Structures are given as structure tokens and as C-alpha cells.
BAROKOL-359409 format. One record per residue: residue number from 1; x, z, y of N, C-alpha, C in turn; residue in three letters. Coordinates in Angstrom, 1 decimal. Each point is the difference from the previous one (the first is absolute). Layout:
<rs>
R   drenlo      nxx      nzz      nyy     caxx     cazz     cayy      cxx      czz      cyy   pami
R      NUM        X        Z        Y        X        Z        Y        X        Z        Y    Ala
...
</rs>
This chain:
<rs>
R   drenlo      nxx      nzz      nyy     caxx     cazz     cayy      cxx      czz      cyy   pami
R        1    112.1    133.7     65.4      0.4      1.0      0.9     -1.1      1.1      0.0    Met
R        2      0.4      1.2     -0.2     -0.9      1.2     -0.1      0.0      0.7      1.3    Thr
R        3     -1.1      0.7      0.3      0.0      0.9      1.2      0.2      1.4     -0.5    Arg
R        4      0.7      0.7      0.9      0.4      1.4     -0.3     -1.3      0.9      0.0    Asp
R        5     -1.0     -0.3      0.8     -1.1      0.9      0.1     -1.0     -0.2     -1.1    Asp
R        6      0.2     -1.0     -0.9     -0.9     -0.2     -1.1      0.5      0.7     -1.3    Glu
R        7     -0.8      0.9     -0.5      0.5      0.8     -1.1      0.2     -0.8     -1.3    Pro
R        8     -0.8     -1.0     -0.2      0.1     -0.8     -1.2      1.2     -1.0      0.0    Asp
R        9      0.6     -0.2      1.1      1.1     -0.9      0.1     -0.3     -1.5     -0.2    Gly
R       10     -1.3     -0.3      0.3     -0.5     -1.4     -0.2      0.5     -0.9      1.1    Lys
R       11      0.3     -1.2     -0.3      0.4     -0.9      1.1     -1.2     -0.3      0.9    Ala
R       12      0.3     -0.2      1.2     -1.0     -0.3      1.0     -0.3     -1.5     -0.1    Glu
R       13     -1.2     -0.3     -0.1     -0.4     -1.4     -0.2     -0.7     -0.5      1.3    Arg
R       14      0.5     -1.1      0.5     -0.7     -0.7      1.2     -0.8     -1.2     -0.5    His
R       15     -1.2      0.0      0.3     -0.8     -1.2     -0.3     -0.6     -0.5      1.3    Thr
R       16     -0.2     -1.3     -0.1     -0.7     -0.6      1.2     -1.5      0.2     -0.1    Asn
R       17     -0.5      0.6      1.0     -1.4      0.3      0.1     -0.7     -1.2      0.7    Thr
R       18     -1.3     -0.2     -0.2     -0.7     -1.1      0.8      0.2      0.2      1.5    Pro
R       19      0.2      1.2      0.5      0.2      0.1      1.4      1.3     -0.6      0.5    Gln
R       20      1.0      0.0     -0.9      1.3     -0.5      0.4      0.0     -1.6      0.0    Asp
R       21     -0.9     -0.6     -0.7      0.0     -1.4     -0.2     -1.0     -0.6      1.1    Gln
R       22      0.4     -1.2      0.5     -0.8     -0.7      1.0     -1.0     -0.9     -0.8    Lys
R       23     -1.2     -0.2      0.6     -0.9     -0.9     -0.7      0.7     -1.4     -0.1    Pro
R       24     -0.5     -0.8     -1.0      0.6     -1.3     -0.2     -0.2     -0.9      1.2    Glu
R       25     -1.2      0.0      0.6     -0.2     -0.9      1.1      0.9      0.3      1.2    Glu
R       26      0.4      1.3      0.2      1.0      0.3      1.1      1.3     -0.7     -0.3    Asp
R       27      0.5      0.1     -1.2      1.3     -0.6     -0.4     -0.1     -1.5      0.1    Arg
R       28     -1.2     -0.6     -0.3     -0.1     -1.5      0.0      0.0     -0.5      1.4    Thr
R       29     -0.6      0.7      0.9     -0.2     -0.5      1.4      1.0      0.6      1.0    Leu
R       30      1.0      0.7     -0.5      0.9      0.7      0.8      0.8     -0.9      1.0    Ala
R       31      0.1     -1.3     -0.4      0.8     -0.9      0.8     -0.8     -0.6      1.2    Phe
R       32     -1.3      0.3      0.0     -0.8     -0.6      1.1     -0.3      1.0      1.1    Leu
R       33     -0.2     -0.6      1.2     -0.3      0.9      1.1     -1.4      0.7     -0.3    Pro
R       34     -0.3      1.2      0.6     -1.2      0.7     -0.3     -1.3     -0.8      0.2    Pro
R       35     -0.1     -0.8      1.1     -1.3     -0.7      0.2     -0.2     -1.0     -1.1    His
R       36      1.0     -0.6     -0.5     -0.1     -1.0     -1.1     -0.4      0.7     -1.3    Thr
R       37      0.6      1.2     -0.3     -0.4      0.8     -1.2     -1.5      0.3      0.0    Arg
R       38     -0.5      0.4      1.2     -1.4      0.3      0.0     -0.8     -1.2     -0.3    Met
R       39      0.4     -1.2      0.5     -0.8     -1.2     -0.2      0.0     -0.3     -1.5    His
R       40      1.1      0.0     -0.7      0.0     -0.3     -1.4     -0.5      1.1     -0.9    Tyr
R       41      0.0      1.2      0.4     -0.6      1.1     -0.8     -1.5     -0.1      0.0    Asn
R       42     -0.6     -0.6      1.0     -1.4     -0.1      0.1     -0.6     -1.3     -0.6    Asp
R       43      0.9     -0.8     -0.6     -0.5     -1.2     -0.6     -0.8      0.3     -1.2    Ala
R       44     -1.2     -0.7     -0.1     -0.9      0.2     -1.1     -0.4     -1.3     -0.7    Asp
R       45     -0.8      0.1     -0.9     -0.4     -1.3     -0.8     -0.7     -1.0      1.0    Ala
R       46     -0.8      0.5      0.9     -0.6     -0.9      1.0      1.0     -0.8      0.8    Arg
R       47      1.1      0.6      0.4      1.0     -0.7      0.7      0.7     -1.0     -0.9    Met
R       48      0.2      0.4     -1.3      0.6     -1.0     -0.9     -0.8     -1.2     -0.2    Gln
R       49     -1.3      0.2     -0.1     -0.9     -1.1     -0.2     -0.1     -0.9      1.2    Asn
R       50      0.1      0.6      1.2      0.0     -0.8      1.2      1.2     -0.8      0.1    Thr
R       51      1.1      0.5     -0.2      1.3     -0.7      0.1      0.1     -1.2     -1.0    Leu
R       52     -0.7      0.2     -1.2      0.1     -1.1     -1.0     -0.7     -1.2      0.5    Ser
R       53     -1.0      0.1      0.9     -0.7     -1.1      0.5      0.4     -0.6      1.3    His
R       54      1.0      0.6      0.6      0.5     -0.4      1.3      1.0     -1.1     -0.2    Val
R       55      0.0     -1.0      1.0      0.9     -1.1     -0.1      1.4      0.4      0.5    Asn
R       56      1.1     -0.1     -0.8      1.3      0.4      0.5      0.5     -0.8      1.2    Pro
R       57     -0.5     -1.2      0.2      0.4     -0.8      1.2     -0.3      0.7      1.3    Ala
R       58     -1.2      0.7      0.0     -0.4      0.7      1.3      1.0      1.2      0.2    Arg
R       59      0.4      0.6     -1.1      0.9      1.2      0.2      1.4     -0.5      0.5    Ala
R       60      0.4     -1.2     -0.4      1.2     -0.6      0.4      0.1     -0.1      1.5    Val
R       61     -1.1     -0.6      0.6      0.0     -0.1      1.5     -0.1      1.3      0.7    Thr
R       62     -0.7      1.0     -0.6      0.0      1.3      0.5      1.4      0.7      0.0    Phe
R       63      0.6      0.0     -1.2      1.4      0.6     -0.1      1.0     -0.7      1.0    Leu
R       64     -0.1     -1.3      0.1      0.9     -0.7      0.9     -0.2      0.4      1.4    Gln
R       65     -1.3      0.1      0.4     -0.2      0.4      1.4      0.4      1.5      0.3    Ser
R       66     -0.2      0.8     -1.0      0.3      1.5      0.2      1.5      0.3     -0.2    Met
R       67      0.6     -0.6     -1.0      1.4      0.4     -0.4      1.0     -1.0      0.3    His
R       68     -0.4     -1.2      0.4      1.0     -1.1      0.3      0.9     -0.3     -1.2    Gly
R       69      1.3      0.0      0.2      0.9     -0.4     -1.0      0.1      1.0     -1.2    Pro
R       70     -0.5      1.2      0.2     -0.1      1.0     -1.1     -1.3      0.0     -0.8    Gln
R       71     -0.8     -1.1      0.1     -1.2     -0.1     -0.7      0.2      0.1     -1.5    Ala
R       72      1.0     -0.7     -0.5      0.2      0.0     -1.4      0.4      1.3     -0.5    Gly
R       73      0.8      0.8      0.7      0.4      1.3     -0.4     -1.3      0.9      0.0    Gln
R       74     -0.9     -0.1      0.9     -1.2      0.7      0.0     -0.9     -0.3     -1.2    Glu
R       75     -0.1     -1.2     -0.3     -0.8     -0.4     -1.2      0.6      0.5     -1.3    Ala
R       76      1.3      0.0     -0.1      0.7      0.5     -1.2     -0.2      1.5     -0.1    Leu
R       77      0.1      0.7      1.2     -0.1      1.5      0.0     -1.4      0.3     -0.4    Leu
R       78     -1.0     -0.7      0.4     -1.4      0.3     -0.4     -0.2     -0.3     -1.4    Arg
R       79      0.6     -1.0     -0.6     -0.1     -0.3     -1.4      0.6      1.1     -0.8    Ala
R       80      1.2      0.4      0.4      0.7      1.1     -0.7     -0.8      1.3      0.0    Leu
R       81     -0.5      0.3      1.1     -0.8      1.2      0.1     -1.2      0.0     -0.9    Thr
R       82     -0.7     -1.2      0.1     -1.2     -0.1     -0.9      0.4      0.1     -1.5    Ala
R       83      1.1     -0.6     -0.3      0.4      0.0     -1.4      0.4      1.4     -0.5    Glu
R       84      0.6      0.8      0.9      0.4      1.3     -0.3     -1.2      0.9     -0.2    Arg
R       85     -1.1     -0.3      0.7     -1.2      0.7     -0.1     -1.0     -0.5     -1.1    Leu
R       86      0.6     -1.0     -0.7     -0.8     -0.6     -1.1     -1.2     -0.8      0.4    Leu
R       87      0.0     -0.5      1.2     -1.0     -0.9      0.5      0.4     -1.4     -0.2    His
R       88     -0.2     -0.5     -1.3      0.6     -1.3     -0.4     -0.6     -1.2      0.8    Arg
R       89     -1.3      0.1      0.3     -0.7     -1.1      0.7      0.6     -0.1      1.4    Val
R       90      0.2      1.1      0.7      0.5      0.0      1.3      1.5     -0.5      0.0    Thr
R       91      0.7      0.4     -1.0      1.4     -0.4      0.0      0.1     -1.5     -0.2    Ala
R       92     -0.8     -0.6     -0.8     -0.1     -1.4     -0.2     -0.4     -0.7      1.3    Arg
R       93     -0.9      0.6      0.7     -0.5     -0.6      1.3      1.2     -0.1      0.9    Tyr
R       94      0.8      1.1      0.2      1.0      0.0      1.0      1.2     -0.9     -0.5    Trp
R       95      0.2     -0.1     -1.3      1.0     -1.0     -0.5     -0.4     -1.4      0.3    Leu
R       96     -1.3     -0.3      0.0     -0.5     -1.3      0.3      0.2     -0.2      1.5    Asp
R       97     -0.2      1.0      0.8      0.2     -0.1      1.5      1.5     -0.3      0.2    Val
R       98      0.9      0.7     -0.7      1.4     -0.3      0.2      0.4     -1.4     -0.5    Tyr
R       99     -0.6     -0.5     -1.0      0.2     -1.3     -0.5     -0.4     -1.0      1.0    Asp
R      100     -1.1      0.2      0.7     -0.4     -0.9      1.1      0.9      0.0      1.2    Lys
R      101      0.6      1.2      0.2      0.9      0.2      1.2      1.3     -0.8     -0.3    Leu
R      102      0.5      0.0     -1.2      1.3     -0.7     -0.3     -0.1     -1.4     -0.3    Val
R      103     -1.2     -0.6      0.0     -0.2     -1.4     -0.3      0.5     -0.8      1.2    Glu
</rs>
């Protein structure tokens, strides 16, 4: 489609500029509430190392006391979020917690 006001009669080209695109982390965490997004966006290597040494059995009792029957859903949500952010150690940790919950 050409524009009448362009003397060359060139077709107008629409390109996606970086301003039009959302950052990858916004799209990845869009399904989480804002307070959870902030928590997972601030995860760093020190948090990953800490979680790798924590006993999943303690997290099971914590999740059961805080979330009751939805504790398994919470553990899976945390594992999914960590996996989407490429925090493999954290994802494995929360999957271990989920495994302990369903035993």
C-alpha cells in the first residue's frame, strides 16, 4: 500500500522497534502477581546456592502450614517460575519439595 503524500510511491513499511517489544522477563513472569515477580526477579546466585543446601522436608512443613491443601500447587508454581527464569537448581529444589508433599 502506498501513501499519496510520498512522491516516490514507496510502500510504507512497519517494523517492530525495541520500544514496541516487552522485555523477556516481563513476558515470562506475566502470570504471577506483582509481589511474586519482584521476589523472583531479584534471585541471584547466592540464593541459588542457599536453596541447593536446604532440606526440602523443612519446606514441606512450611508450605503445608502456610498454604494448607494448596501446598503442592505452590511448590509446582515455584518450580515452574524458577525453570522459566533458568534457575535449574531452584527448580529441582521445589520439585523435590513437591515430591515430598505427594508421598
